[in-house]
PyMOL Python script that loads the backbone (N, CA, C, O; Angstrom):
from pymol import cmd

cmd.read_pdbstr("""\
ATOM      1  N   MET A   1     135.234 -50.414   5.307  1.00  0.00           N
ATOM      2  CA  MET A   1     136.120 -49.651   6.066  1.00  0.00           C
ATOM      3  C   MET A   1     137.143 -50.853   6.923  1.00  0.00           C
ATOM      4  O   MET A   1     136.916 -51.835   7.629  1.00  0.00           O
ATOM      5  N   PRO A   2     138.424 -50.117   6.385  1.00  0.00           N
ATOM      6  CA  PRO A   2     139.489 -50.700   6.995  1.00  0.00           C
ATOM      7  C   PRO A   2     139.641 -50.628   8.558  1.00  0.00           C
ATOM      8  O   PRO A   2     139.503 -49.544   9.126  1.00  0.00           O
ATOM      9  N   CYS A   3     139.889 -51.631   9.167  1.00  0.00           N
ATOM     10  CA  CYS A   3     140.377 -51.599  10.660  1.00  0.00           C
ATOM     11  C   CYS A   3     141.755 -51.205  11.035  1.00  0.00           C
ATOM     12  O   CYS A   3     142.802 -51.830  10.864  1.00  0.00           O
ATOM     13  N   GLY A   4     141.472 -49.587  11.795  1.00  0.00           N
ATOM     14  CA  GLY A   4     143.073 -49.373  12.176  1.00  0.00           C
ATOM     15  C   GLY A   4     143.214 -49.493  13.666  1.00  0.00           C
ATOM     16  O   GLY A   4     142.994 -50.588  14.184  1.00  0.00           O
ATOM     17  N   SER A   5     143.601 -48.348  14.480  1.00  0.00           N
ATOM     18  CA  SER A   5     143.854 -48.813  15.723  1.00  0.00           C
ATOM     19  C   SER A   5     142.252 -48.226  16.309  1.00  0.00           C
ATOM     20  O   SER A   5     141.635 -47.378  15.663  1.00  0.00           O
ATOM     21  N   LEU A   6     141.774 -48.746  17.460  1.00  0.00           N
ATOM     22  CA  LEU A   6     140.681 -48.738  18.019  1.00  0.00           C
ATOM     23  C   LEU A   6     140.191 -47.490  18.352  1.00  0.00           C
ATOM     24  O   LEU A   6     138.990 -47.223  18.337  1.00  0.00           O
ATOM     25  N   GLY A   7     141.397 -46.416  18.767  1.00  0.00           N
ATOM     26  CA  GLY A   7     141.293 -44.884  19.185  1.00  0.00           C
ATOM     27  C   GLY A   7     140.662 -44.122  17.894  1.00  0.00           C
ATOM     28  O   GLY A   7     139.730 -43.318  17.901  1.00  0.00           O
ATOM     29  N   ALA A   8     141.555 -44.675  16.582  1.00  0.00           N
ATOM     30  CA  ALA A   8     140.991 -43.958  15.312  1.00  0.00           C
ATOM     31  C   ALA A   8     139.549 -44.274  14.597  1.00  0.00           C
ATOM     32  O   ALA A   8     138.938 -43.506  13.854  1.00  0.00           O
ATOM     33  N   ILE A   9     139.086 -45.814  15.070  1.00  0.00           N
ATOM     34  CA  ILE A   9     137.892 -45.838  14.866  1.00  0.00           C
ATOM     35  C   ILE A   9     137.030 -45.582  15.547  1.00  0.00           C
ATOM     36  O   ILE A   9     135.917 -45.649  15.026  1.00  0.00           O
ATOM     37  N   LEU A  10     137.107 -45.186  16.964  1.00  0.00           N
ATOM     38  CA  LEU A  10     136.208 -44.701  17.828  1.00  0.00           C
ATOM     39  C   LEU A  10     135.776 -43.477  17.642  1.00  0.00           C
ATOM     40  O   LEU A  10     134.662 -43.106  18.012  1.00  0.00           O
ATOM     41  N   ASP A  11     136.942 -42.462  16.829  1.00  0.00           N
ATOM     42  CA  ASP A  11     136.941 -41.249  16.537  1.00  0.00           C
ATOM     43  C   ASP A  11     135.928 -40.867  15.380  1.00  0.00           C
ATOM     44  O   ASP A  11     135.074 -39.983  15.458  1.00  0.00           O
ATOM     45  N   VAL A  12     136.192 -41.752  14.212  1.00  0.00           N
ATOM     46  CA  VAL A  12     135.380 -42.058  12.897  1.00  0.00           C
ATOM     47  C   VAL A  12     133.748 -42.279  13.405  1.00  0.00           C
ATOM     48  O   VAL A  12     132.854 -41.544  12.985  1.00  0.00           O
ATOM     49  N   ALA A  13     133.515 -43.334  14.313  1.00  0.00           N
ATOM     50  CA  ALA A  13     132.834 -43.322  14.630  1.00  0.00           C
ATOM     51  C   ALA A  13     131.677 -42.293  15.388  1.00  0.00           C
ATOM     52  O   ALA A  13     130.469 -42.530  15.360  1.00  0.00           O
ATOM     53  N   VAL A  14     132.243 -41.202  16.013  1.00  0.00           N
ATOM     54  CA  VAL A  14     131.790 -40.566  16.953  1.00  0.00           C
ATOM     55  C   VAL A  14     131.555 -39.108  15.668  1.00  0.00           C
ATOM     56  O   VAL A  14     130.658 -38.269  15.746  1.00  0.00           O
ATOM     57  N   ARG A  15     132.410 -39.155  14.801  1.00  0.00           N
ATOM     58  CA  ARG A  15     132.391 -37.720  13.573  1.00  0.00           C
ATOM     59  C   ARG A  15     131.102 -38.240  13.048  1.00  0.00           C
ATOM     60  O   ARG A  15     130.180 -37.451  12.839  1.00  0.00           O
ATOM     61  N   GLN A  16     130.947 -39.757  12.775  1.00  0.00           N
ATOM     62  CA  GLN A  16     129.571 -40.107  11.737  1.00  0.00           C
ATOM     63  C   GLN A  16     128.129 -39.725  12.402  1.00  0.00           C
ATOM     64  O   GLN A  16     127.101 -39.534  11.751  1.00  0.00           O
ATOM     65  N   VAL A  17     128.263 -39.643  13.990  1.00  0.00           N
ATOM     66  CA  VAL A  17     126.906 -39.626  14.581  1.00  0.00           C
ATOM     67  C   VAL A  17     126.009 -38.439  13.915  1.00  0.00           C
ATOM     68  O   VAL A  17     126.428 -37.291  13.764  1.00  0.00           O
ATOM     69  N   THR A  18     124.720 -38.887  13.543  1.00  0.00           N
ATOM     70  CA  THR A  18     123.888 -37.751  13.549  1.00  0.00           C
ATOM     71  C   THR A  18     122.954 -37.756  14.183  1.00  0.00           C
ATOM     72  O   THR A  18     122.845 -38.671  14.998  1.00  0.00           O
ATOM     73  N   ILE A  19     121.786 -36.650  14.075  1.00  0.00           N
ATOM     74  CA  ILE A  19     121.011 -36.495  15.149  1.00  0.00           C
ATOM     75  C   ILE A  19     119.504 -36.367  13.902  1.00  0.00           C
ATOM     76  O   ILE A  19     119.558 -36.195  12.685  1.00  0.00           O
ATOM     77  N   GLU A  20     118.451 -36.507  14.671  1.00  0.00           N
ATOM     78  CA  GLU A  20     117.310 -35.749  14.282  1.00  0.00           C
ATOM     79  C   GLU A  20     116.452 -34.731  14.930  1.00  0.00           C
ATOM     80  O   GLU A  20     116.060 -34.753  16.096  1.00  0.00           O
ATOM     81  N   VAL A  21     116.268 -34.050  14.241  1.00  0.00           N
ATOM     82  CA  VAL A  21     115.910 -32.759  15.267  1.00  0.00           C
ATOM     83  C   VAL A  21     114.553 -32.331  14.264  1.00  0.00           C
ATOM     84  O   VAL A  21     114.333 -32.664  13.100  1.00  0.00           O
ATOM     85  N   PRO A  22     113.822 -31.550  15.100  1.00  0.00           N
ATOM     86  CA  PRO A  22     112.468 -30.984  14.596  1.00  0.00           C
ATOM     87  C   PRO A  22     113.026 -29.985  13.458  1.00  0.00           C
ATOM     88  O   PRO A  22     114.105 -29.393  13.419  1.00  0.00           O
ATOM     89  N   GLN A  23     111.736 -29.982  12.360  1.00  0.00           N
ATOM     90  CA  GLN A  23     111.802 -28.771  11.494  1.00  0.00           C
ATOM     91  C   GLN A  23     111.891 -27.422  12.234  1.00  0.00           C
ATOM     92  O   GLN A  23     111.308 -27.195  13.294  1.00  0.00           O
ATOM     93  N   GLY A  24     112.768 -26.446  11.496  1.00  0.00           N
ATOM     94  CA  GLY A  24     112.661 -25.387  12.246  1.00  0.00           C
ATOM     95  C   GLY A  24     113.960 -24.970  13.022  1.00  0.00           C
ATOM     96  O   GLY A  24     114.496 -23.862  13.054  1.00  0.00           O
ATOM     97  N   THR A  25     114.295 -26.021  13.579  1.00  0.00           N
ATOM     98  CA  THR A  25     115.345 -25.547  14.890  1.00  0.00           C
ATOM     99  C   THR A  25     117.021 -24.964  13.929  1.00  0.00           C
ATOM    100  O   THR A  25     117.467 -25.509  12.919  1.00  0.00           O
ATOM    101  N   SER A  26     117.409 -24.191  14.393  1.00  0.00           N
ATOM    102  CA  SER A  26     118.282 -23.115  14.120  1.00  0.00           C
ATOM    103  C   SER A  26     119.472 -24.142  13.526  1.00  0.00           C
ATOM    104  O   SER A  26     119.338 -25.360  13.638  1.00  0.00           O
ATOM    105  N   LEU A  27     120.300 -23.719  13.074  1.00  0.00           N
ATOM    106  CA  LEU A  27     121.748 -24.145  12.555  1.00  0.00           C
ATOM    107  C   LEU A  27     122.579 -24.464  13.866  1.00  0.00           C
ATOM    108  O   LEU A  27     123.203 -25.516  14.002  1.00  0.00           O
ATOM    109  N   LYS A  28     122.537 -23.614  14.673  1.00  0.00           N
ATOM    110  CA  LYS A  28     123.138 -23.205  16.000  1.00  0.00           C
ATOM    111  C   LYS A  28     123.159 -24.315  17.107  1.00  0.00           C
ATOM    112  O   LYS A  28     124.039 -24.817  17.808  1.00  0.00           O
ATOM    113  N   GLU A  29     121.455 -24.521  16.920  1.00  0.00           N
ATOM    114  CA  GLU A  29     120.866 -25.300  18.117  1.00  0.00           C
ATOM    115  C   GLU A  29     121.214 -26.693  17.540  1.00  0.00           C
ATOM    116  O   GLU A  29     121.795 -27.446  18.321  1.00  0.00           O
ATOM    117  N   ARG A  30     120.961 -27.139  16.339  1.00  0.00           N
ATOM    118  CA  ARG A  30     121.350 -28.286  15.939  1.00  0.00           C
ATOM    119  C   ARG A  30     123.019 -28.685  15.829  1.00  0.00           C
ATOM    120  O   ARG A  30     123.379 -29.858  15.921  1.00  0.00           O
ATOM    121  N   GLN A  31     123.779 -27.802  15.666  1.00  0.00           N
ATOM    122  CA  GLN A  31     125.179 -28.113  16.072  1.00  0.00           C
ATOM    123  C   GLN A  31     125.122 -28.437  17.927  1.00  0.00           C
ATOM    124  O   GLN A  31     125.359 -29.481  18.535  1.00  0.00           O
ATOM    125  N   LYS A  32     124.815 -27.418  18.307  1.00  0.00           N
ATOM    126  CA  LYS A  32     125.077 -27.602  19.955  1.00  0.00           C
ATOM    127  C   LYS A  32     124.188 -28.846  19.991  1.00  0.00           C
ATOM    128  O   LYS A  32     125.265 -29.296  20.381  1.00  0.00           O
ATOM    129  N   GLN A  33     123.408 -29.748  19.981  1.00  0.00           N
ATOM    130  CA  GLN A  33     122.868 -30.865  20.416  1.00  0.00           C
ATOM    131  C   GLN A  33     123.893 -31.785  19.766  1.00  0.00           C
ATOM    132  O   GLN A  33     124.365 -32.662  20.490  1.00  0.00           O
ATOM    133  N   LEU A  34     124.340 -31.702  18.390  1.00  0.00           N
ATOM    134  CA  LEU A  34     125.224 -32.615  17.350  1.00  0.00           C
ATOM    135  C   LEU A  34     126.227 -32.839  18.189  1.00  0.00           C
ATOM    136  O   LEU A  34     126.640 -33.998  18.244  1.00  0.00           O
ATOM    137  N   ASP A  35     127.004 -31.582  19.226  1.00  0.00           N
ATOM    138  CA  ASP A  35     128.217 -31.832  19.769  1.00  0.00           C
ATOM    139  C   ASP A  35     127.897 -32.493  21.282  1.00  0.00           C
ATOM    140  O   ASP A  35     128.770 -33.065  21.934  1.00  0.00           O
ATOM    141  N   LEU A  36     126.439 -32.316  21.761  1.00  0.00           N
ATOM    142  CA  LEU A  36     126.219 -32.490  22.862  1.00  0.00           C
ATOM    143  C   LEU A  36     126.227 -34.533  22.540  1.00  0.00           C
ATOM    144  O   LEU A  36     126.972 -35.289  23.163  1.00  0.00           O
ATOM    145  N   LYS A  37     125.653 -34.798  21.922  1.00  0.00           N
ATOM    146  CA  LYS A  37     125.331 -36.232  21.401  1.00  0.00           C
ATOM    147  C   LYS A  37     126.638 -36.602  21.268  1.00  0.00           C
ATOM    148  O   LYS A  37     126.988 -37.664  21.782  1.00  0.00           O
ATOM    149  N   ARG A  38     127.508 -35.861  20.617  1.00  0.00           N
ATOM    150  CA  ARG A  38     129.242 -36.633  20.264  1.00  0.00           C
ATOM    151  C   ARG A  38     129.802 -37.096  21.655  1.00  0.00           C
ATOM    152  O   ARG A  38     130.414 -38.130  21.921  1.00  0.00           O
ATOM    153  N   HIS A  39     129.372 -35.886  22.607  1.00  0.00           N
ATOM    154  CA  HIS A  39     130.443 -35.749  23.870  1.00  0.00           C
ATOM    155  C   HIS A  39     129.852 -37.116  24.692  1.00  0.00           C
ATOM    156  O   HIS A  39     130.619 -37.866  25.295  1.00  0.00           O
ATOM    157  N   LEU A  40     128.824 -37.270  24.650  1.00  0.00           N
ATOM    158  CA  LEU A  40     127.833 -38.303  25.487  1.00  0.00           C
ATOM    159  C   LEU A  40     128.405 -39.995  24.958  1.00  0.00           C
ATOM    160  O   LEU A  40     128.535 -41.043  25.590  1.00  0.00           O
ATOM    161  N   LEU A  41     128.637 -39.639  23.554  1.00  0.00           N
ATOM    162  CA  LEU A  41     128.903 -41.196  22.932  1.00  0.00           C
ATOM    163  C   LEU A  41     130.330 -41.070  23.419  1.00  0.00           C
ATOM    164  O   LEU A  41     130.528 -41.751  24.425  1.00  0.00           O
ATOM    165  N   ARG A  42     131.188 -40.516  23.068  1.00  0.00           N
ATOM    166  CA  ARG A  42     132.841 -40.238  23.755  1.00  0.00           C
ATOM    167  C   ARG A  42     132.708 -41.245  25.149  1.00  0.00           C
ATOM    168  O   ARG A  42     133.010 -42.419  25.363  1.00  0.00           O
ATOM    169  N   LYS A  43     132.077 -40.126  25.997  1.00  0.00           N
ATOM    170  CA  LYS A  43     131.699 -40.606  27.398  1.00  0.00           C
ATOM    171  C   LYS A  43     131.501 -42.010  27.521  1.00  0.00           C
ATOM    172  O   LYS A  43     132.200 -42.709  28.255  1.00  0.00           O
ATOM    173  N   ARG A  44     130.580 -42.433  26.831  1.00  0.00           N
ATOM    174  CA  ARG A  44     129.821 -43.908  26.766  1.00  0.00           C
ATOM    175  C   ARG A  44     131.145 -45.007  26.285  1.00  0.00           C
ATOM    176  O   ARG A  44     131.354 -46.154  26.678  1.00  0.00           O
ATOM    177  N   LEU A  45     131.809 -44.292  25.435  1.00  0.00           N
ATOM    178  CA  LEU A  45     132.539 -45.648  24.614  1.00  0.00           C
ATOM    179  C   LEU A  45     134.305 -45.611  25.267  1.00  0.00           C
ATOM    180  O   LEU A  45     135.143 -46.436  24.901  1.00  0.00           O
ATOM    181  N   LYS A  46     134.525 -44.764  26.025  1.00  0.00           N
ATOM    182  CA  LYS A  46     135.561 -44.547  26.633  1.00  0.00           C
ATOM    183  C   LYS A  46     135.822 -45.760  27.757  1.00  0.00           C
ATOM    184  O   LYS A  46     137.001 -46.085  27.905  1.00  0.00           O
ATOM    185  N   PRO A  47     135.138 -46.234  28.305  1.00  0.00           N
ATOM    186  CA  PRO A  47     134.953 -47.530  29.375  1.00  0.00           C
ATOM    187  C   PRO A  47     135.230 -48.712  28.308  1.00  0.00           C
ATOM    188  O   PRO A  47     136.354 -49.199  28.190  1.00  0.00           O
ATOM    189  N   VAL A  48     134.323 -49.063  27.678  1.00  0.00           N
ATOM    190  CA  VAL A  48     134.557 -50.058  26.616  1.00  0.00           C
ATOM    191  C   VAL A  48     135.731 -50.258  25.959  1.00  0.00           C
ATOM    192  O   VAL A  48     136.315 -51.342  25.931  1.00  0.00           O
ATOM    193  N   LEU A  49     136.231 -48.916  25.247  1.00  0.00           N
ATOM    194  CA  LEU A  49     137.624 -49.089  24.855  1.00  0.00           C
ATOM    195  C   LEU A  49     139.014 -49.566  25.707  1.00  0.00           C
ATOM    196  O   LEU A  49     139.980 -50.235  25.341  1.00  0.00           O
ATOM    197  N   ALA A  50     138.646 -48.847  27.167  1.00  0.00           N
ATOM    198  CA  ALA A  50     139.496 -49.258  28.309  1.00  0.00           C
ATOM    199  C   ALA A  50     139.275 -50.933  28.413  1.00  0.00           C
ATOM    200  O   ALA A  50     140.260 -51.625  28.667  1.00  0.00           O
ATOM    201  N   LEU A  51     138.242 -51.425  28.254  1.00  0.00           N
ATOM    202  CA  LEU A  51     138.279 -53.091  28.643  1.00  0.00           C
ATOM    203  C   LEU A  51     138.844 -53.748  27.630  1.00  0.00           C
ATOM    204  O   LEU A  51     139.265 -54.877  27.883  1.00  0.00           O
ATOM    205  N   PHE A  52     139.007 -53.166  26.114  1.00  0.00           N
ATOM    206  CA  PHE A  52     139.916 -53.527  25.047  1.00  0.00           C
ATOM    207  C   PHE A  52     141.140 -53.715  25.380  1.00  0.00           C
ATOM    208  O   PHE A  52     141.702 -54.797  25.212  1.00  0.00           O
ATOM    209  N   PHE A  53     141.739 -52.613  25.927  1.00  0.00           N
ATOM    210  CA  PHE A  53     143.139 -52.524  26.104  1.00  0.00           C
ATOM    211  C   PHE A  53     143.583 -53.205  27.205  1.00  0.00           C
ATOM    212  O   PHE A  53     144.725 -53.658  27.143  1.00  0.00           O
ATOM    213  N   LYS A  54     142.710 -53.443  28.558  1.00  0.00           N
ATOM    214  CA  LYS A  54     142.889 -53.988  29.473  1.00  0.00           C
ATOM    215  C   LYS A  54     142.810 -55.948  28.976  1.00  0.00           C
ATOM    216  O   LYS A  54     143.415 -56.769  29.666  1.00  0.00           O
ATOM    217  N   ALA A  55     142.194 -56.267  28.044  1.00  0.00           N
ATOM    218  CA  ALA A  55     142.276 -57.772  27.449  1.00  0.00           C
ATOM    219  C   ALA A  55     143.651 -57.989  27.294  1.00  0.00           C
ATOM    220  O   ALA A  55     144.262 -58.790  28.002  1.00  0.00           O
ATOM    221  N   PHE A  56     144.064 -57.462  26.594  1.00  0.00           N
ATOM    222  CA  PHE A  56     145.406 -57.592  25.866  1.00  0.00           C
ATOM    223  C   PHE A  56     146.841 -56.969  27.043  1.00  0.00           C
ATOM    224  O   PHE A  56     147.917 -56.623  26.556  1.00  0.00           O
ATOM    225  N   GLN A  57     146.658 -56.940  28.129  1.00  0.00           N
ATOM    226  CA  GLN A  57     147.806 -56.552  28.979  1.00  0.00           C
ATOM    227  C   GLN A  57     148.105 -57.829  29.469  1.00  0.00           C
ATOM    228  O   GLN A  57     147.326 -58.768  29.307  1.00  0.00           O
ATOM    229  N   PRO A  58     149.220 -57.941  30.081  1.00  0.00           N
ATOM    230  CA  PRO A  58     150.242 -59.063  30.681  1.00  0.00           C
ATOM    231  C   PRO A  58     149.302 -59.492  31.804  1.00  0.00           C
ATOM    232  O   PRO A  58     148.906 -58.716  32.673  1.00  0.00           O
ATOM    233  N   GLY A  59     149.009 -60.642  31.733  1.00  0.00           N
ATOM    234  CA  GLY A  59     148.209 -60.970  33.371  1.00  0.00           C
ATOM    235  C   GLY A  59     146.929 -61.397  32.905  1.00  0.00           C
ATOM    236  O   GLY A  59     146.369 -62.333  33.477  1.00  0.00           O
ATOM    237  N   TYR A  60     146.397 -60.814  31.923  1.00  0.00           N
ATOM    238  CA  TYR A  60     144.998 -60.941  31.649  1.00  0.00           C
ATOM    239  C   TYR A  60     144.666 -62.026  30.477  1.00  0.00           C
ATOM    240  O   TYR A  60     143.619 -61.962  29.833  1.00  0.00           O
ATOM    241  N   GLU A  61     145.510 -62.880  30.293  1.00  0.00           N
ATOM    242  CA  GLU A  61     145.614 -63.794  29.049  1.00  0.00           C
ATOM    243  C   GLU A  61     144.451 -64.717  29.011  1.00  0.00           C
ATOM    244  O   GLU A  61     143.699 -64.960  28.067  1.00  0.00           O
ATOM    245  N   SER A  62     144.450 -65.335  30.616  1.00  0.00           N
ATOM    246  CA  SER A  62     143.251 -66.044  30.796  1.00  0.00           C
ATOM    247  C   SER A  62     141.902 -66.082  30.688  1.00  0.00           C
ATOM    248  O   SER A  62     141.118 -66.993  30.421  1.00  0.00           O
ATOM    249  N   VAL A  63     141.720 -64.524  31.030  1.00  0.00           N
ATOM    250  CA  VAL A  63     140.384 -63.829  30.880  1.00  0.00           C
ATOM    251  C   VAL A  63     140.112 -63.024  29.452  1.00  0.00           C
ATOM    252  O   VAL A  63     139.011 -62.537  29.191  1.00  0.00           O
ATOM    253  N   ALA A  64     140.968 -62.966  28.785  1.00  0.00           N
ATOM    254  CA  ALA A  64     140.790 -61.715  27.313  1.00  0.00           C
ATOM    255  C   ALA A  64     139.755 -61.839  26.828  1.00  0.00           C
ATOM    256  O   ALA A  64     139.004 -60.898  26.572  1.00  0.00           O
ATOM    257  N   PHE A  65     139.476 -63.242  26.568  1.00  0.00           N
ATOM    258  CA  PHE A  65     138.206 -63.442  25.635  1.00  0.00           C
ATOM    259  C   PHE A  65     137.112 -62.847  26.237  1.00  0.00           C
ATOM    260  O   PHE A  65     136.408 -62.117  25.540  1.00  0.00           O
ATOM    261  N   LEU A  66     136.810 -63.039  27.512  1.00  0.00           N
ATOM    262  CA  LEU A  66     135.849 -62.966  28.346  1.00  0.00           C
ATOM    263  C   LEU A  66     135.765 -61.004  28.372  1.00  0.00           C
ATOM    264  O   LEU A  66     134.744 -60.323  28.283  1.00  0.00           O
ATOM    265  N   TYR A  67     136.874 -60.629  28.488  1.00  0.00           N
ATOM    266  CA  TYR A  67     136.907 -59.029  28.402  1.00  0.00           C
ATOM    267  C   TYR A  67     136.451 -58.704  27.258  1.00  0.00           C
ATOM    268  O   TYR A  67     135.521 -57.900  27.194  1.00  0.00           O
ATOM    269  N   ILE A  68     137.041 -59.292  26.045  1.00  0.00           N
ATOM    270  CA  ILE A  68     136.645 -58.781  24.902  1.00  0.00           C
ATOM    271  C   ILE A  68     135.276 -58.887  24.124  1.00  0.00           C
ATOM    272  O   ILE A  68     134.915 -58.220  23.155  1.00  0.00           O
ATOM    273  N   GLU A  69     134.554 -59.971  24.840  1.00  0.00           N
ATOM    274  CA  GLU A  69     133.387 -60.368  24.533  1.00  0.00           C
ATOM    275  C   GLU A  69     132.649 -59.122  25.531  1.00  0.00           C
ATOM    276  O   GLU A  69     131.970 -58.330  24.878  1.00  0.00           O
ATOM    277  N   GLY A  70     132.691 -58.944  26.574  1.00  0.00           N
ATOM    278  CA  GLY A  70     131.985 -58.144  27.393  1.00  0.00           C
ATOM    279  C   GLY A  70     131.928 -56.752  26.844  1.00  0.00           C
ATOM    280  O   GLY A  70     130.919 -56.049  26.900  1.00  0.00           O
ATOM    281  N   ALA A  71     133.173 -56.361  26.262  1.00  0.00           N
ATOM    282  CA  ALA A  71     133.341 -55.101  25.677  1.00  0.00           C
ATOM    283  C   ALA A  71     132.628 -54.926  24.283  1.00  0.00           C
ATOM    284  O   ALA A  71     132.447 -53.793  23.837  1.00  0.00           O
ATOM    285  N   LEU A  72     132.259 -55.955  23.654  1.00  0.00           N
ATOM    286  CA  LEU A  72     131.463 -56.026  22.264  1.00  0.00           C
ATOM    287  C   LEU A  72     129.989 -56.427  22.532  1.00  0.00           C
ATOM    288  O   LEU A  72     129.215 -56.373  21.576  1.00  0.00           O
ATOM    289  N   ALA A  73     129.417 -56.920  24.039  1.00  0.00           N
ATOM    290  CA  ALA A  73     128.421 -56.806  24.415  1.00  0.00           C
ATOM    291  C   ALA A  73     127.922 -55.488  24.772  1.00  0.00           C
ATOM    292  O   ALA A  73     126.715 -55.305  24.619  1.00  0.00           O
ATOM    293  N   ARG A  74     128.612 -54.572  25.204  1.00  0.00           N
ATOM    294  CA  ARG A  74     128.504 -53.456  25.688  1.00  0.00           C
ATOM    295  C   ARG A  74     128.008 -52.312  24.770  1.00  0.00           C
ATOM    296  O   ARG A  74     127.042 -51.555  24.875  1.00  0.00           O
ATOM    297  N   LEU A  75     129.518 -52.494  23.320  1.00  0.00           N
ATOM    298  CA  LEU A  75     129.075 -51.961  21.918  1.00  0.00           C
ATOM    299  C   LEU A  75     127.460 -51.980  21.305  1.00  0.00           C
ATOM    300  O   LEU A  75     126.780 -51.029  20.923  1.00  0.00           O
ATOM    301  N   GLN A  76     127.155 -53.314  21.361  1.00  0.00           N
ATOM    302  CA  GLN A  76     125.758 -53.740  21.207  1.00  0.00           C
ATOM    303  C   GLN A  76     124.732 -52.714  21.628  1.00  0.00           C
ATOM    304  O   GLN A  76     123.993 -51.983  20.968  1.00  0.00           O
ATOM    305  N   THR A  77     124.942 -52.910  23.164  1.00  0.00           N
ATOM    306  CA  THR A  77     123.704 -51.860  23.719  1.00  0.00           C
ATOM    307  C   THR A  77     123.921 -50.491  23.110  1.00  0.00           C
ATOM    308  O   THR A  77     122.861 -49.963  22.775  1.00  0.00           O
ATOM    309  N   HIS A  78     125.166 -49.669  22.842  1.00  0.00           N
ATOM    310  CA  HIS A  78     125.039 -48.634  22.347  1.00  0.00           C
ATOM    311  C   HIS A  78     125.193 -48.500  20.748  1.00  0.00           C
ATOM    312  O   HIS A  78     125.814 -47.614  20.162  1.00  0.00           O
ATOM    313  N   LYS A  79     124.490 -49.577  20.175  1.00  0.00           N
ATOM    314  CA  LYS A  79     124.778 -49.604  18.756  1.00  0.00           C
ATOM    315  C   LYS A  79     123.353 -48.785  17.880  1.00  0.00           C
ATOM    316  O   LYS A  79     123.360 -47.980  16.949  1.00  0.00           O
ATOM    317  N   SER A  80     122.189 -49.421  18.672  1.00  0.00           N
ATOM    318  CA  SER A  80     120.685 -48.354  18.360  1.00  0.00           C
ATOM    319  C   SER A  80     120.655 -47.032  18.431  1.00  0.00           C
ATOM    320  O   SER A  80     120.121 -46.251  17.645  1.00  0.00           O
ATOM    321  N   SER A  81     121.287 -46.795  19.466  1.00  0.00           N
ATOM    322  CA  SER A  81     121.226 -45.313  20.214  1.00  0.00           C
ATOM    323  C   SER A  81     121.831 -44.426  19.331  1.00  0.00           C
ATOM    324  O   SER A  81     121.354 -43.429  18.789  1.00  0.00           O
ATOM    325  N   PHE A  82     123.206 -45.031  19.237  1.00  0.00           N
ATOM    326  CA  PHE A  82     124.243 -44.149  18.334  1.00  0.00           C
ATOM    327  C   PHE A  82     124.633 -44.311  16.648  1.00  0.00           C
ATOM    328  O   PHE A  82     125.357 -43.632  15.919  1.00  0.00           O
ATOM    329  N   LYS A  83     123.906 -45.384  16.428  1.00  0.00           N
ATOM    330  CA  LYS A  83     124.272 -45.818  15.129  1.00  0.00           C
ATOM    331  C   LYS A  83     125.583 -46.109  14.817  1.00  0.00           C
ATOM    332  O   LYS A  83     126.174 -45.376  14.024  1.00  0.00           O
ATOM    333  N   LEU A  84     126.262 -47.281  15.427  1.00  0.00           N
ATOM    334  CA  LEU A  84     127.783 -47.469  15.275  1.00  0.00           C
ATOM    335  C   LEU A  84     127.852 -48.766  14.466  1.00  0.00           C
ATOM    336  O   LEU A  84     128.496 -49.721  14.899  1.00  0.00           O
ATOM    337  N   LYS A  85     127.201 -48.817  13.304  1.00  0.00           N
ATOM    338  CA  LYS A  85     127.507 -50.104  12.455  1.00  0.00           C
ATOM    339  C   LYS A  85     129.026 -50.369  12.107  1.00  0.00           C
ATOM    340  O   LYS A  85     129.599 -51.435  12.335  1.00  0.00           O
ATOM    341  N   ALA A  86     129.625 -49.211  11.500  1.00  0.00           N
ATOM    342  CA  ALA A  86     131.115 -49.247  11.090  1.00  0.00           C
ATOM    343  C   ALA A  86     131.859 -49.885  12.168  1.00  0.00           C
ATOM    344  O   ALA A  86     132.478 -50.949  12.206  1.00  0.00           O
ATOM    345  N   PHE A  87     131.639 -48.933  13.077  1.00  0.00           N
ATOM    346  CA  PHE A  87     132.603 -49.463  14.513  1.00  0.00           C
ATOM    347  C   PHE A  87     132.304 -51.102  15.014  1.00  0.00           C
ATOM    348  O   PHE A  87     133.204 -51.937  15.098  1.00  0.00           O
ATOM    349  N   VAL A  88     130.975 -51.354  15.299  1.00  0.00           N
ATOM    350  CA  VAL A  88     130.603 -52.861  15.936  1.00  0.00           C
ATOM    351  C   VAL A  88     131.569 -53.976  14.684  1.00  0.00           C
ATOM    352  O   VAL A  88     132.444 -54.781  15.002  1.00  0.00           O
ATOM    353  N   ILE A  89     131.146 -53.735  13.486  1.00  0.00           N
ATOM    354  CA  ILE A  89     131.514 -54.455  12.685  1.00  0.00           C
ATOM    355  C   ILE A  89     133.105 -54.746  12.476  1.00  0.00           C
ATOM    356  O   ILE A  89     133.742 -55.786  12.311  1.00  0.00           O
ATOM    357  N   CYS A  90     133.514 -53.185  12.565  1.00  0.00           N
ATOM    358  CA  CYS A  90     135.395 -53.684  12.324  1.00  0.00           C
ATOM    359  C   CYS A  90     135.609 -54.148  13.750  1.00  0.00           C
ATOM    360  O   CYS A  90     136.651 -54.800  13.807  1.00  0.00           O
ATOM    361  N   ILE A  91     135.197 -54.080  14.544  1.00  0.00           N
ATOM    362  CA  ILE A  91     135.846 -54.864  15.737  1.00  0.00           C
ATOM    363  C   ILE A  91     135.523 -56.325  15.936  1.00  0.00           C
ATOM    364  O   ILE A  91     136.207 -57.182  16.496  1.00  0.00           O
ATOM    365  N   SER A  92     134.412 -56.425  15.398  1.00  0.00           N
ATOM    366  CA  SER A  92     134.291 -58.020  15.767  1.00  0.00           C
ATOM    367  C   SER A  92     134.491 -58.767  14.411  1.00  0.00           C
ATOM    368  O   SER A  92     134.137 -59.943  14.489  1.00  0.00           O
ATOM    369  N   SER A  93     134.791 -58.529  13.638  1.00  0.00           N
ATOM    370  CA  SER A  93     135.233 -58.829  12.558  1.00  0.00           C
ATOM    371  C   SER A  93     136.538 -59.612  12.332  1.00  0.00           C
ATOM    372  O   SER A  93     136.911 -59.874  11.189  1.00  0.00           O
TER     373      SER A  93
END
""", "prot")
cmd.dss("prot")
cmd.show_as("cartoon", "prot")
cmd.util.cbc("prot")
cmd.orient("prot")
């Protein structure tokens, strides 16, 4: 996956989220659960994205690496619950 803007990568990661639901769940209910999971993912990743942007602002040059490292650590915590392989690999490479 080519690396683009962080916002675009975030949108792709959110769209690729899947859910596991019990058999027999209606399509409407599955879609509702998927929408809720995507909303939660966006809510959890926005502060991480803000850390990345803050690291590149003027005046943060001396601590930029720490901000980026912290944001990557946060992504790793969300990786298992939201399956963010493409997002994490692209950011860290």
